[in-house]
C-alpha positions, 0 to 999 in steps of 0.5 A: 484485588489480589495483590502482593508486595511490590518487591515480588513484582515480575518487573521493576516497580520503577519501570513506569511512565507516569503514575503506575497505580497499583499495577506493580502489586498485582499477583499474576494467576492462570487458568486452564484456558492459558494452556498452550498460550504463554503469558509473554512472547518475545522475538528478535531478528536481524535481516539485512538492513532491518532490525526487528523486535517483537513482544506480546504480553498479557495486560495486568487485568488479564493477569489478575483475572487469570485470562489468557493473552488475547493478542498475537503476532506472526512474522514470516521472512519471504524471499522478497518481503518481510511480512508481519501480522498483529491481532487482538482477540475481541473479548466478547467470546471465550476463545478470542486468543484462538482467533487472534493466533489463527488470524496472525499465522494465516495472514503472513502465510497468505500474504507471503504466498501472494507476494511470491506469486504476484508481487502484490497482495489483494487485501480484500481477498486475503481478508475473506480467506482469513475469515474462512480460516478462523471459521474452520479452526473454530469448527475443527476445535469444536469451539463452534459446532455447525448444525445441519441447518447452518451450511450457509457461510454467513450462518457459520460466521455468526456462530463462530463470532459468538465464541471468538473473533479478532482484529487484524493489521498487517504490513509487507516490507519489501526487502530490496530498497529503492532510491525512494527507500524501503517500501512498506504496505500497511493494511488495517484489515479489521479493528483498531490496531494501528501502525506508527512511524518514527523518523530517524533522528526525531523523538516523536511517534506519529500514527500512519494508519489504524488506531482509534478515532481520537478527534472527538471527546469520546473514543469509540471502542467498538470494532468490526472484527474477523470473521466477517466482511471487512474493508481493509484500509491500505497505506503505502510509505517509504522508510528511510535509513534510521526510521522505525515502523511500529505495529501495535494493538490498542493496548499500546496504541491507546496510551501512545495516543496521537504521539504527543503525550509523555508516554509516547515521548518516553518510548520514542526516546527509548527506541531511537535505536533498537533496544536489547530484547530484554529491554524491549520486553520491559518497555512493553510491560511498562506500568501506567495507571488505567492502561491494563489491556494486553499489549503487542508490538512489532517494531522494525528499524532501518539501519542508518548506515543503509545507502539507498541506490541511485535514482534510475536514469530518465529515459529520453526519446532518441531521434533516429533515421526512419530509413535506417530501421527498415522504412523508406524516406517516402514512408517516413514522409507519409508517416509523419503527415499521417500521424499529424492528420490522425492527431488533428482528426481526433480533436472535435470541430464544429465543422466537417472539413472536406479535403480536396481530391488528389490529382493523379493520386493512387488512392483517392479514398485515403485520408491520412496520406491525402495531405502528403500527396496534394502539394501546398494547400495554403492558397486553397479555399476552405470547404465547410459543410452547410451551416458550419464554420471555417474552423477547419482552416487551422487544421489544414494549415497544421497539416501543411506545416507538417508536410513542409517539415517532412519535405525538408527532412527528405531533402536533408537525407537525400541531399537532393532538391525537391521541386515544390512547384507553383502554388496553384490551387487548381493544379497541385503538384507533388 
């Protein structure tokens, strides 16, 4: 291993969590593949109630071998949303850094455009479009050449994946808070990058989505990268004042684990409030034995002084005079009964209820208004179909009750006495 005096290390040798191993002694080298790809990328941003820090850096194994940084991130501030994408190039091909950078940039542009147009993101559609964009970039750079027999998109994807592929995770933060908080939609589009959250005032990072499966004795390192078919996993959370959201590649997610180890607790302590940009870069480059992969993290803090809007008032139903909104009292009477009959008719009954004919009615075929014109039917016998039951009795009584309420309502409005007439089943009166 090529090493140098720890005193010449680009970062303070004391900047370690746990055992640093010999990482402070590694001499960083480069190669022609590094042209156009910096060892470390750093960003910081203030956006209203949100404070952002972002850093992507080469792992110590890639610095030692001279490989380019294979991680990438991209940030886009839209009118209504902050969009973040983090990608981790898969090392099986020689150009994973190109796939990661292409995927991150395409994702934020496509997601922001969908948010501006539709207010939501179709993540499955976005994944397909990003896959196609990676294929097109590989072909444009002649990293993967499509033969004359490879016009089929599946064959084009196969050829490109031999040269470059990537994982991808994205988040959309709505800039306008609601009474519930700041809504965030996290989509693990491909691979094992993860999202973490730290509640304001706590000292623990908890996994929200993505990452490796940590339940077994052995964690799987296999991923299903882009380009190619994927099934994005989407989670929605509400950030509260003082909360932290973190999107990270597995170079940082693996040592974080489930958020209970010393590495996670130390970073949570350091990131209780947004660190300075140089401090954040040092935190991402912290030494820890055996964890030497590229590391990328985009962290967003919600300012604790943010005051959330009041909850919206509950819309209660308002009782109104039907006659005052263009309808007559008679129409209101019939409408109430008609609705009741319709509601009852929607319930399945074992017997077919036969409503007696209306004496003197204008429309004997009408069913919803028949009860309203037939007077008091409480003494009439139930009429059921052969083999049926008397289940229809309860339904007719319900209609009668509504008729009575409608007539009482009409009395109150008109101030006139309504003659109910004798309760005679043979001679109903209206």
